[in-house]
C-alpha positions as CSV (number, residue, x, y, z in Angstrom):
1,M,17.4,6.9,-35.4
2,I,18.1,10.9,-36.5
3,R,16.5,12.2,-33.2
4,R,18.9,9.6,-31.3
5,F,21.9,10.5,-33.0
6,L,21.4,14.6,-32.7
7,G,20.5,13.6,-28.7
8,K,24.2,12.5,-28.9
9,V,25.4,14.7,-30.4
10,F,24.3,18.0,-28.7
11,S,23.7,16.4,-25.3
12,G,25.9,17.4,-22.7
13,K,29.4,16.8,-21.1
14,L,29.7,12.7,-21.2
15,F,29.7,11.4,-18.0
16,R,31.9,8.4,-16.9
17,P,31.5,8.0,-12.9
18,A,34.2,6.4,-11.2
19,G,33.8,3.6,-9.4
20,S,30.6,2.2,-11.8
21,I,30.5,-0.2,-14.2
22,V,29.0,0.8,-17.6
23,I,26.8,-1.6,-19.3
24,P,26.2,-1.3,-23.4
25,F,22.9,-1.7,-24.5
26,K,23.8,-5.2,-26.3
27,S,24.1,-6.8,-22.6
28,H,21.3,-5.3,-21.4
29,R,18.6,-4.5,-24.1
30,I,16.7,-1.8,-22.6
31,A,16.2,0.2,-25.6
32,R,15.5,4.3,-25.4
33,D,11.7,3.7,-27.0
34,R,11.1,1.0,-23.9
35,I,11.0,3.8,-21.6
36,S,8.7,6.9,-21.2
37,R,8.5,9.8,-23.4
38,C,8.6,12.1,-20.5
39,A,11.5,10.5,-18.8
40,A,13.5,10.4,-22.0
41,K,12.8,13.9,-22.8
42,T,13.6,15.3,-19.4
43,C,17.2,13.4,-19.3
44,E,18.0,14.4,-22.7
45,T,17.2,17.9,-22.1
46,L,19.1,17.8,-18.9
47,Q,21.7,16.8,-20.7
48,Q,21.9,19.4,-23.4
49,Q,21.9,22.0,-20.7
50,G,25.6,20.5,-19.4
51,H,23.8,18.0,-16.5
52,A,24.1,14.6,-15.6
53,A,20.8,12.9,-15.9
54,Y,19.9,9.6,-15.8
55,V,16.7,7.2,-15.1
56,V,16.7,5.7,-11.7
57,G,15.6,2.9,-9.1
58,G,12.6,0.9,-9.6
59,A,12.0,1.6,-13.6
60,V,16.0,0.7,-14.1
61,R,15.0,-2.9,-12.0
62,D,12.0,-3.7,-13.5
63,L,12.9,-3.2,-17.1
64,L,15.8,-5.5,-16.4
65,L,13.3,-7.9,-14.8
66,G,11.3,-7.4,-18.1
67,R,8.4,-5.7,-16.4
68,E,6.4,-3.0,-17.4
69,P,7.7,-0.2,-14.6
70,K,4.6,1.8,-13.5
71,D,6.3,5.1,-13.2
72,Y,9.6,7.2,-13.9
73,D,12.3,9.1,-11.8
74,V,15.2,10.9,-12.6
75,A,18.4,11.8,-10.8
76,T,20.4,14.9,-11.6
77,D,23.6,16.9,-10.6
78,A,21.4,19.8,-11.2
79,R,19.7,21.8,-8.5
80,P,15.6,21.8,-7.4
81,E,16.2,25.6,-8.9
82,Q,17.8,24.9,-12.0
83,V,15.3,22.0,-13.1
84,R,12.6,24.3,-12.3
85,A,14.4,26.9,-14.8
86,I,14.5,24.6,-17.3
87,F,11.4,23.2,-17.8
88,R,8.3,25.3,-18.6
89,R,5.7,22.7,-17.0
90,S,7.2,21.8,-13.6
91,R,6.7,22.3,-9.9
92,I,8.9,22.0,-6.7
93,I,7.6,20.3,-4.3
94,G,8.5,18.3,-1.1
95,R,10.1,20.1,2.4
96,R,12.2,17.4,3.9
97,F,14.1,16.9,0.5
98,R,12.5,19.0,-2.3
99,L,12.3,17.3,-5.8
100,V,10.9,18.6,-9.0
101,H,7.7,17.2,-11.2
102,V,8.1,17.6,-14.6
103,M,4.8,17.3,-16.6
104,C,4.7,16.3,-20.2
105,G,1.1,15.7,-20.9
106,N,-0.7,13.7,-18.6
107,E,2.6,11.9,-17.5
108,T,4.6,13.3,-14.8
109,V,8.4,12.7,-13.7
110,E,9.8,12.6,-10.5
111,V,13.3,14.4,-10.8
112,S,15.4,14.6,-7.9
113,T,19.0,15.8,-7.2
114,F,21.7,13.4,-6.5
115,R,21.9,12.7,-2.6
116,G,24.4,12.5,-0.3
117,S,25.3,12.0,3.4
118,I,27.4,14.0,6.0
119,G,31.1,14.0,5.5
120,V,30.7,12.9,1.9
121,S,28.6,15.7,0.9
122,A,29.5,17.7,-2.3
123,D,26.8,20.5,-1.1
124,S,29.0,22.3,1.8
125,A,26.7,25.3,2.1
126,T,23.4,23.1,3.6
127,D,22.3,24.4,6.6
128,D,20.7,20.8,7.9
129,R,22.8,18.4,9.2
130,Q,21.7,14.6,9.6
131,T,20.4,13.9,13.0
132,T,19.5,10.2,14.5
133,D,17.6,8.7,17.5
134,E,18.6,6.8,19.9
135,H,17.9,3.4,18.0
136,G,19.8,5.0,15.0
137,R,17.2,5.8,12.8
138,I,18.1,9.2,10.5
139,L,15.6,12.1,11.2
140,R,17.1,14.5,9.1
141,D,19.3,14.0,6.0
142,N,18.6,16.9,3.4
143,V,21.7,17.3,1.6
144,F,23.0,16.9,-2.1
145,G,25.3,14.6,-3.2
146,S,27.3,13.2,-6.3
147,L,26.4,10.3,-8.5
148,E,28.3,8.2,-6.2
149,D,26.8,9.1,-3.4
150,D,23.2,8.7,-4.4
151,A,24.1,5.1,-5.6
152,R,25.6,4.3,-2.4
153,R,22.8,5.8,0.0
154,R,20.4,3.5,-1.9
155,D,19.0,0.8,0.0
156,F,19.3,-2.6,-2.2
157,T,21.3,-3.3,-5.1
158,V,18.7,-3.8,-7.6
159,N,17.5,0.0,-7.1
160,A,21.0,1.2,-7.5
161,M,20.9,1.6,-11.2
162,F,21.1,4.5,-13.2
163,Y,19.5,4.2,-17.3
164,D,21.2,7.2,-19.3
165,P,18.4,7.2,-22.7
166,V,20.5,9.0,-24.6
167,R,23.4,6.5,-24.9
168,E,21.4,3.8,-24.1
169,E,24.0,2.6,-21.2
170,V,23.3,1.5,-17.5
171,L,25.5,2.4,-14.7
172,D,26.1,-0.1,-11.9
173,Y,28.2,0.9,-8.8
174,H,27.1,-2.5,-6.6
175,G,26.6,-5.4,-8.6
176,G,22.6,-4.9,-8.9
177,V,22.9,-5.9,-12.7
178,A,24.2,-9.7,-11.4
179,D,21.4,-9.7,-8.7
180,I,18.8,-9.3,-10.9
181,K,20.1,-12.5,-13.1
182,A,20.8,-14.1,-9.6
183,R,17.2,-13.0,-8.6
184,R,18.8,-11.8,-5.3
185,L,17.9,-9.2,-2.9
186,R,20.8,-8.0,-1.4
187,M,21.3,-5.0,0.8
188,I,24.0,-2.2,-0.1
189,G,26.6,-1.7,3.1
190,D,25.7,-3.2,6.6
191,P,22.3,-4.7,6.5
192,A,21.7,-4.0,10.4
193,Q,22.8,-0.1,10.4
194,R,20.8,0.1,7.4
195,Y,17.7,-0.9,9.1
196,R,18.5,1.0,11.5
197,E,18.9,4.0,9.6
198,D,15.1,3.4,8.4
199,P,13.1,0.4,9.7
200,I,10.9,0.5,7.0
201,R,13.4,-0.7,5.0
202,M,12.4,-4.4,6.4
203,L,9.1,-4.0,5.1
204,R,10.2,-3.2,1.4
205,A,12.8,-5.9,1.6
206,V,9.6,-8.2,2.0
207,R,7.8,-6.5,-0.6
208,L,10.2,-6.6,-2.9
209,A,11.3,-10.1,-2.5
210,A,7.5,-11.1,-2.9
211,S,6.5,-9.3,-6.1
212,R,9.9,-9.4,-7.7
213,A,10.3,-13.4,-7.1
214,L,13.9,-12.2,-5.8
215,E,15.4,-14.5,-2.8
216,M,16.6,-12.4,0.0
217,E,20.4,-12.6,0.7
218,P,21.1,-14.7,4.2
219,R,23.2,-11.6,4.9
220,T,20.7,-9.2,4.3
221,R,17.4,-11.3,5.9
222,K,19.7,-12.4,8.9
223,P,19.0,-9.1,11.1
224,I,15.5,-8.7,10.1
225,R,13.5,-10.7,13.0
226,A,15.8,-9.1,15.6
227,L,15.2,-5.7,14.5
228,A,11.4,-6.0,13.9
229,D,10.3,-4.0,17.1
230,L,11.8,-0.7,15.4
231,L,9.2,-0.3,13.4
232,N,7.6,1.0,16.5
233,N,9.2,4.1,16.4
234,V,8.5,4.7,12.5
235,P,5.9,7.8,12.0
236,K,2.5,5.5,11.8
237,A,1.7,7.7,8.4
238,R,5.1,5.9,6.6
239,V,4.2,2.3,8.0
240,F,0.6,2.8,6.5
241,E,2.3,4.2,2.9
242,E,4.3,0.9,2.6
243,M,1.5,-1.3,3.8
244,M,-0.8,-0.1,0.8
245,K,2.3,-0.8,-1.2
246,L,2.3,-4.0,0.0
247,L,-1.0,-5.1,-0.2
248,L,-1.4,-3.4,-3.8
249,S,1.3,-4.9,-5.1
250,G,-0.3,-7.9,-6.8
251,H,1.3,-10.1,-4.9
252,A,-0.4,-9.4,-1.4
253,A,-0.9,-13.1,-0.1
254,E,3.3,-13.8,-0.8
255,A,4.1,-10.6,0.5
256,V,1.7,-11.5,4.1
257,R,3.2,-15.1,4.3
258,R,6.9,-13.7,4.4
259,L,5.6,-10.8,6.7
260,R,4.6,-13.6,9.0
261,K,8.2,-15.8,7.9
262,E,10.4,-12.8,8.8
263,G,8.2,-12.1,12.2
264,L,7.2,-8.4,10.7
265,H,3.3,-9.0,11.2
266,H,3.9,-7.8,15.0
267,G,4.9,-4.7,14.2
268,V,2.3,-3.8,11.4
269,L,-0.5,-5.3,12.0
270,P,-0.6,-6.8,15.8
271,L,-3.5,-8.4,15.1
272,L,-2.7,-10.2,12.3
273,D,-0.4,-13.1,13.9
274,V,-3.8,-13.7,16.2
275,I,-5.8,-14.0,12.6
276,L,-3.1,-16.3,11.0
277,E,-3.0,-18.9,14.3
278,Q,-7.2,-19.5,14.1
279,P,-7.8,-22.1,10.6
280,L,-10.8,-19.9,9.7
281,G,-9.5,-16.6,9.9
282,E,-6.2,-17.4,7.9
283,R,-8.6,-19.2,5.3
284,F,-10.5,-15.9,5.5
285,V,-7.4,-13.6,5.1
286,M,-5.5,-15.5,2.2
287,L,-8.7,-15.8,-0.1
288,A,-9.3,-12.3,0.6
289,L,-5.5,-11.3,-0.6
290,A,-5.6,-13.6,-3.0
291,N,-8.6,-12.2,-4.9
292,T,-7.5,-8.6,-4.0
293,D,-4.2,-10.0,-6.1
294,K,-6.1,-11.2,-9.0
295,R,-8.0,-8.1,-9.4
296,I,-5.0,-5.9,-9.7
297,N,-2.8,-8.3,-12.0
298,A,-6.1,-8.1,-13.9
299,G,-6.2,-4.3,-14.2
300,K,-9.2,-4.3,-11.9
301,T,-9.6,-1.2,-9.3
302,V,-9.5,-2.5,-6.0
303,L,-11.0,-0.2,-2.3
304,P,-8.2,-0.3,-0.1
305,G,-11.2,0.2,2.8
306,F,-12.0,-3.8,1.5
307,L,-8.7,-4.8,2.3
308,F,-8.6,-3.7,5.7
309,A,-11.9,-4.7,6.6
310,A,-10.8,-8.6,5.7
311,L,-7.3,-8.2,7.8
312,L,-9.3,-7.0,10.9
313,W,-12.8,-9.0,10.1
314,H,-12.0,-11.8,12.5
315,E,-11.3,-9.4,15.4
316,V,-13.9,-7.5,14.7
317,L,-16.0,-10.9,14.9
318,A,-14.7,-12.2,17.9
319,A,-15.6,-8.9,19.5
320,W,-19.2,-8.9,18.6
321,K,-20.1,-12.1,19.6
322,H,-18.4,-11.2,23.0
323,A,-20.8,-8.4,23.1
324,E,-23.9,-10.5,22.0
325,A,-23.2,-12.5,24.6
326,R,-23.4,-10.3,27.1
327,G,-27.0,-9.5,26.1
328,M,-26.4,-6.5,23.7
329,H,-28.6,-6.6,20.5
330,T,-26.7,-7.6,17.2
331,M,-26.3,-3.9,15.7
332,P,-25.3,-2.2,18.7
333,A,-22.7,-5.0,19.4
334,L,-21.8,-4.9,15.9
335,F,-20.8,-1.3,16.4
336,L,-19.2,-1.4,19.6
337,A,-16.7,-4.4,18.4
338,M,-16.1,-2.6,15.3
339,D,-15.1,0.6,17.5
340,Q,-13.2,-1.5,19.6
341,V,-11.0,-3.2,17.1
342,L,-10.0,0.4,15.2
343,Q,-8.8,2.1,17.9
344,V,-6.8,-0.8,19.2
345,Q,-5.7,-0.9,15.5
346,A,-5.2,3.1,15.3
347,E,-2.1,2.8,18.3
348,Q,0.0,1.0,15.5
349,L,-1.1,1.7,11.7
350,A,-2.7,5.2,10.7
351,I,-5.6,3.9,8.9
352,P,-7.6,7.4,7.1
353,R,-10.6,8.1,8.2
354,R,-12.1,7.5,4.5
355,Y,-10.9,3.8,4.7
356,G,-12.2,3.4,8.3
357,A,-16.0,4.4,6.6
358,D,-15.6,1.8,4.1
359,M,-14.6,-0.8,6.7
360,K,-17.3,0.5,8.9
361,D,-19.7,-0.1,5.8
362,I,-18.8,-3.2,4.9
363,W,-18.8,-4.7,8.6
364,A,-22.3,-3.5,9.2
365,L,-23.5,-5.1,6.0
366,Q,-22.6,-8.7,7.3
367,A,-25.2,-8.3,9.6
368,R,-28.1,-6.6,7.7
369,L,-27.3,-9.2,4.5
370,L,-28.3,-12.0,7.2
371,N,-31.9,-10.6,7.0
372,R,-33.7,-11.7,4.1
373,A,-37.2,-10.7,5.5
374,G,-39.6,-8.2,3.9
375,R,-38.4,-5.1,2.3
376,R,-34.6,-5.2,3.8
377,P,-33.3,-7.0,0.8
378,Y,-34.5,-4.1,-1.7
379,H,-33.0,-1.4,0.4
380,L,-29.9,-3.3,0.8
381,L,-29.7,-3.8,-3.1
382,E,-29.4,0.2,-3.1
383,H,-26.4,0.7,-0.9
384,L,-23.2,2.6,-2.0
385,R,-21.1,0.0,-0.3
386,F,-23.5,-3.4,-1.4
387,R,-21.2,-4.4,-3.8
388,A,-18.2,-4.3,-1.5
389,G,-20.6,-5.7,1.2
390,Y,-21.4,-8.1,-1.1
391,D,-18.2,-9.9,-2.2
392,F,-17.1,-10.0,1.6
393,L,-20.0,-12.0,2.2
394,L,-19.1,-14.7,-0.5
395,L,-15.4,-14.4,1.6
396,R,-17.1,-15.8,4.3
397,C,-19.1,-18.6,2.6
398,E,-15.9,-19.6,0.6
399,S,-13.8,-20.1,3.8
400,G,-16.7,-21.7,5.7
401,E,-17.2,-19.1,8.2
402,I,-21.1,-18.9,7.2
403,D,-23.3,-21.3,5.1
404,G,-22.5,-20.9,1.5
405,E,-26.4,-20.8,0.8
406,I,-26.7,-17.4,1.9
407,G,-24.3,-16.1,-0.6
408,D,-26.2,-17.9,-3.7
409,W,-29.3,-16.9,-2.3
410,W,-28.2,-12.9,-2.6
411,K,-26.6,-13.8,-6.1
412,K,-30.3,-15.2,-7.2
413,F,-31.9,-12.4,-5.8
414,Q,-30.2,-9.7,-7.4
415,D,-30.7,-11.0,-11.0
416,A,-34.0,-12.1,-10.5
417,D,-37.0,-10.4,-11.6
418,E,-39.9,-8.7,-8.8
419,T,-42.1,-11.5,-9.0
420,I,-39.1,-14.8,-8.5
421,R,-37.9,-12.1,-5.6
422,A,-40.7,-11.6,-4.1
423,G,-41.3,-15.5,-3.9
424,M,-37.6,-16.0,-2.5
425,L,-38.0,-13.9,0.7
426,L,-37.9,-15.2,3.7
427,K,-40.7,-15.1,6.6
428,A,-39.9,-12.9,9.7
429,G,-39.2,-14.9,12.3
430,P,-36.1,-15.7,15.1
431,G,-33.0,-14.4,13.8
432,S,-34.6,-12.5,10.8
433,G,-34.1,-9.4,11.7
434,K,-35.2,-6.8,14.6
435,K,-37.8,-7.8,16.9
436,R,-41.3,-6.1,16.7
437,R,-41.8,-3.7,19.4
438,R,-44.9,-3.8,21.1
439,P,-47.3,-1.3,20.6
440,R,-47.3,0.8,23.9
441,R,-50.1,0.7,26.0
442,R,-51.7,4.5,26.6
443,K,-52.0,5.0,30.3
444,K,-55.4,5.7,31.0
445,P,-56.2,9.1,32.5
446,A,-55.7,9.4,36.2
447,A,-59.4,9.7,37.6
448,A,-60.7,13.6,38.6
449,T,-60.4,13.7,42.6
450,P,-63.8,14.7,43.5
451,E,-64.5,17.8,45.1
452,P,-65.4,18.2,48.4
453,G,-69.2,17.7,48.9
454,M,-69.0,15.6,45.4
455,A,-70.4,12.2,45.7
């Protein structure tokens, strides 16, 4: 209490920006000790140095929803160089728009300067100018602005609230608190224009609606299907980053349903619409996403490559069977199918190579796990990705794609002692593994040509 009192007495100017609604503690009930110590200390220190500083964005939204924020961002009127000079343990990052990472022990808080747009910018000295492409997407927008500008340029009302941990007040410019109470997701400004400025906002709308149990306002939802193709103009790396957030949100199954509902799956995973039209494919994908959500919500780790392997599996499976039907052997056919599917997908989603390697390992194990003869099962238990491949196999069993007896066999084989394992091995036969090569015949040495005069 003493520390809070001193913070209020010795903090910087008292900011009451025009146009905002100041919501007191008794209405929002977000106490200072509910936010991270690093975020609170960063705001307090900046205010003591005469700057405005607030916790912003998703952290405020989640606190009002009764959730624990994953990270904290701070917005201030101080420029990056000023922030860097105030905090000894800090560094400036970014080229497109400079940010400052302030470090407190193991925690890092991202500090950004209030941002504006050309025409309303408080930074007349900036050299960069806002430019757009032929579709209206903003390509460059590196300007500083006021707190009001910063609130106006944010995407959704629930992301445009500012929390002052020193005075325990929330500043609300666009009715975000009311929308939180109504469980409503509403775009700031004209939705169609805002989606054109940054098509990623369409994916973000789906992710937030699914992960925070919000309902999209009709006006916010209406333009999405018509503008879905604009995602093709966004850099692949940005689409992939947003997809990772969606798939690792803990509500991926619901998010994918909403992607399909809004017609966005074509622009993100072009093979997903094909998968979801196949009964077995849809069941497999939704089981994989549901299991991933359970792991994330239980605080367990998730292998991103596993997720993408699951999303694309039935396309690999179809290509694999097609190659085998043309006479290719099992493993060459499978590897050809992998390469074909990943090549098609690379044109839409920039899946990093490190994930691609995991995906291939998991897929390749699906053929090898069917072979339960000889020493091969023992070797597979030592494979780096055996557990992921085995979990993938169980999903195939559960979805009805393959016989559940195969999954049961592997479960028992892992837990059994050496004697039981030896008795479980199947006899080599058709379909149990690679065909045994016939021993090569040694060629008979050519008969010596008789010399003239020899009989």
